[in-house]
N, C-alpha and C positions, 0 to 999 in steps of 0.2 A: 300784749299779744305777740308783738314782734320779738320781744325778748324770749318768750316761750318757744317760738319757732327756731330761734337761733340756738337755744339750749338743746332742743331735740336733734338738730343737725349735728351739733358738736358731739352728742352722745353716740350717734351713728358712726361718726368718723372715728371716735375713740374705739368703739367695738370692732370696726373693720381693721383698725391698726393692731389691736390685740390679737384678733384671729390670724392676721397675716404673720405676726411674730411667732405665734404658736405653730403655724404651718411651717415656717422657715426653720424654726429651732428644733421642733419635735417631730412633726409628721413627715416632712420631706426627707430628712436623713434616714428615717426608718424605711421609707419607700425605696430610697436609693440603695440602701444596704440589701433590701429584698430583691431588687432587680439586678444587682451586680452579679456578673457571671462567676460562679464558683467552680473550681476545677479540682479534681482529685484523681490520682492514678492508682490502679490496682490490677491484680491478675485473678482470673477464675481458675479453679482447679480443673474444670472440664476442658479448658483450653490453655494448657501450659505454654508459656513462652510468648503468648499474645498479651500485650499490654492494653488495658482499657483506660481511657481518660474520660471522666464524666463531666458534664457541664450542666449547671443549674442556672436557669435564667427565669426567675419568677416561678410560674407553675410548670414551665417546660423543663423536661429532663432528657438530656441526650447523652449518648456515649460515642466516643471515637475509638476505633480499633487501630492499634499500631502493629502492623504485620511484620515486624522486624524479627524474623525467626529463621533458624537454619535447622536442617535435619528433619523436615516434615516426615519423610519416609521411614525414619528410624523411631518415631514417637508413636507409641501404641494408642495415644489419645486420638490420633488422626488416622487410625486404620480404616475407617469408613469414609475418609476424605475430609476436606476442610469445608464444613457447613457453618457459615456465619449466621448466628441467630438474629432475629428481628428485635428481640427484647432480652435484656440481661437484668439480673437482680443483684443489688448491692446494699447492705445495711437495711434490708426491709423495704427498699424502694426499687421501682422498675424504671429502666431507661431504654429508650429507643436507640438502636444502633443506626446512626445517620451518616457516619463518615468513616472511610478507611484511609490510613496514611502509613508512611514509613519514614523513619528519620533520615534515610539516605535518598529519598525520592524515587526508590526503585523497589517495587513489590515483586519478590521472587518466590515462586511456588513450584516445588519440584516433587516428583515421585508420589503424587496422591492419586487415589482411585476416583476422586470426584472433587469438584470445586463449586461452591454455591454462594452467590452474593444475594442478600435478601432485598425485598422490595423497598425497605425503609431507607436504603442508602441514597443519600442526596448528593454526595460528593466523594470522589476518590482523589485524594491529595497526593498524587505521585505522577512523575513524568513518564515512567515506564512500568509496564507489567510484563513479567516473563513467566510463562507456564510451560513446564516440561512434563511429558508423560506419554503413555501409549494409548491412543484412542480413548481418552478420558472425556466424560461429559462435563462441560463447563456451563453452569447455569447462571445467567444474569437475570434476576427478577426485577432489578431496579431499572429506572428510566435511563435511556442513552445519554441524557443530559448530565448524568453523574460523571461521565467521562470527559467533560469539557477541558479539564487540565491535563489529561493523559495524551502524550504525544506518540506513544508507540506501545502496541501490544505484541509481544514476541512469542512465537512458538518454535520450539526446536523441531527439526525434521522428524523426530520420533513421535511428535504430536500431530502429524499431518492429517491423520484420520480422526482426530478429536472432533466432537460435535459441540457447537455452541448453541445454547437455548436462550430464548429471550421472550418477553411478553408478546402475545399475538398482536396487540395494538401498536407495538413498537418495531414490528418486523422491518419495515422500510428504513426506519431511522437506524436500526442496528446494521442493516446491510450497508448503508452509506458509511456508517462509522467504521465497520470492519474493512471495507474496501480502502478507506483512507489511512487507517493506522495499524491494522493487523498484518503482520508479515511473518514469514518463515525464514529461518536461517538454515542453509544447507552446508554441511561440512564435507569438502572434497578430500581433505587430508587432515591430519592432526594440526598442521600449521596454518591451513588456509580454509576460510569459509566464505560462502557467498552471502553477504549481508543484504537484507531487504530484497530477497529474490522473489519475484512474483507478487501477486496481489493476495488479499485475504483468502485463506484456503480452508477455513473451518465452516461447516454447515450451520446456517442460521435457520431455525424453524421448528417444525413439529417433531414429535418423538417418532422413532422407527423409520426415519428417513435416512438414506445413506449419506455419508459425509460429502461435502462439496469437493473434496480432494482425496486422491489416493495415489498409491505407488504401484506402477506396473513394471514389467520387465525393462522397458525402454526409458523410464523416467517418472517424474511426478506430474500429475495432471489435476486440473481444476475443472469440475463439471460446469459447463455453461448452461445446458438445457437438459434436464433429466428426462423429459419426454422425448425429445428429438435425439437423445443419446449423443450429445456433442460435448467435446472437452477441449481445453487449451493446454498445451505443454507449458509448464511453468519452470521446469528444470530437467535438462537431459541427464540421463544416467552418467556416472563418472567414467564409464568406459570410453567416452568420446574425448576425455581429457588428453590422453597421450596416444590414442590410436592413429594410424596412418591411413592414407587412402580416402575413401568417401564413406561417410555414415549415412545410411538411408533411413530416415525417420518413418516409422510405421504409420499408415493411414488409419488403422483401427487398433484399439487396445482392449483387453478384456479385464473385467473386474466384477467379482461376485456373480459370475454367470451371465453378465451383460457385455455386449460389445459397444464401444464408443468410438465415434468418428472424431479424429483430430482435425479441428477446423481453424485453430488459432495458435500462434506461437507468441508467448508472452515475453515481456521485458526480462533480459538476462538469461533466457532459456538455454542458450548455448554459450554461456559466459566463459567457460574454461575449455571449450572444445578447440582442438588444434588440428583438426582434419578438415576435409571437404564435407559439405552438408547438402544432401538432396532431400527436398520436401515432397510429400505425396500430393495427389490430386485433390484430396479432401481439404487441404489448407486454403482458407479464404482471406486470412488477415495476419499481418505481421505487426508486432509492436515495436516501438523505437528501441534501439540498442538490444535487439533480441539475439544478435550475433556478437561474440566476443572478439577481441582484437587479434586472436591467433587463428581464427578460421581462415583457411586457405582458399576455398572456393564455395560458391553457393549456387545450386541449381534449382531454380524456381519454375522451370519450363512446364511442369505438369500441374502446377497449382492453379487455383482460380482467383488469385490475388489481383485486385484492381488498382490499389494504391500502394506505392512504395513509400514508407514512412521516412521522415527525416532522421538522420543519424542512425541508420540501420545497423551500423557496426559500432561497438564500444570504442570510445576514444577518450583517453585520459587528459588530453590537452596538448600543450605545445612541446612536450617531451618527445623527441624523435623516436626514442626507443619504444614508445607506447602506441605508435601509429598502427592502424589496422593493417593486417598482412594479406588481406584478400587480394587475389590476382585475377580472379575470373568470376563474373556474375552472369547467369543466364536468366533473363527475364521471361515471364510467361506472355502468351498472346492475349490473355485477359487484361493485362495491365493498361490502364488509361492515363494514370497520373504518377509522376515521380516528384515527390516533395522536395523543397529546398534543402540543400546540403545532405541529401540522402546518402551519398557516397563521398562526402567531403573528407579530405585528408586521407583518402584511400590511394596512396601514392603508387602502389604496385598494380592498381587497376589500369592497365595500359589501353584497353579498348572496351567499347560497349556496343552491343547491338540493341537498337531501340525498336521494339515490336511495332507492327503496323497500326495498332489501336491506340498508341500513346498520343494523347492530345496536348498535354502540358508537361513541361519540365521546369521545376522550381529553380530559383536563383542559386547558382553555384552547386547544383546537384552533384557535379563531378569535379574532381580536383584538376588542376592545370596539367598534371602529368598524364592525363587521359589523352592519348595521341590520336585515336581513331574512333569516330562516331559513325556507326552504320545505321542509317535511318531507313527503315523498310516501308514506311507508310506512303500513301498517295498525297498526303499533305504534310507540311513541316510542323512539328510540334511547337506550340507556343512556348517561348522561353529558351529556345535553342541558342539565341544570341546573348543570353545572360549567363553563359557558362564561362568559367575562368580558364580560357584556352591558352595554350602556349605551344606553337609549332604543331598544331593539330590538323587533321584532315577530316572533313565532314563528307561522307559518302551519301548521296541521294539518288533517286531515280532520275533518268535523263530529262524528263519534262519538268523537274523541280530545280534544275541547276541554276537557271537565271534568277528564280525567286530566292533561292538560298544565298546566292551571291549578293543580292540586294539587301537581304536581311542581315547578312554578316559582313557588310561592306566595311564597317569600321574596324572590325577585327582583321579583315583581310588587308586593309590599308596599313595596319600596325604590324603586319607580318605574323599575327597570332594564329591564323588558320587559312586553309585553302579549301575549295569545294571541288569534289571530283565525282564522276559517275559511279553509281553503285554497280558492282560487277555481279 
């Protein structure tokens, strides 16, 4: 009986061993071959110049588009724009288009009447996407996650009124994406251009809605609130580049029969201006480095600005020839805070009048060559003792002289400043 049991167990072991060998020698290699990714490149006659690379992985069939092509506008096949299909057919089989790529990492699309990316796109394998054209519709049906590898979406200034469409359920994601990586380049001259000027300027959303940005007589504007009719100046017109005297920014601009109030000045807005700048009463906010290094004077007296941002003037670093040239700044009564290094390295700014409502002045908001501080308030702004003074005079109201001397005693002791009565 025991021998019979042993023989039965031995037969099972032998059977398992045989099955294992069959699996390892015959079945597994077949499965491996079937599951291995197979690639093949080809072109479709309907999309000349665009290379497709198909991938077979078991039952899944995908296609990758290589958009390495020039002369879109000269190719009759794209007279209706570049409309990338969801599905392509090759050798009797269908493939989902799931990826866009370019051999150089830069997808460049120019001169088309329309650009459409399908919902099937899972990944865009390119660092940069550049689109040029005049008010063209740019339709992204894919998820915003497809752009995870894209570092920059560039629009030429000619495309400033283009409209970007996206899926309704992706509206917020696309807004965040475009604010982060979508920029416009403005060309001042043939030799100079303003790279990455302003924020995303293309409209995201429903059809028949006006673009988020437009050009008016005095510059390029981004719509902040279409209901309240408010806009931000993202780039001043180039007549401010070489003009003398003072340029007065309009408080309202007209576009397609509507009037918009200019409430914000964006980063780099007056990047190349070489004159004085006066802003209107409608302005409530300034972005950092909104004034270029060549601006001579800034009058904010009529604005409603509460906070002066750090590095208000463009500064390229330690090169003395690149220092801001501003010699006069007139702050508004609405101002309550001046951020750290707001006017740092502004060596030609010899004096500043601090309005009565200013409560705080950030660390080294003014450069050491600022000789005169006229403080108009009934209290001393917090942080006045944290300015990099050198032979400066701080003027205050008579009842604040003792307090000012106490707060500034260390600087007074080092001979860096004196306190005098405000006249």
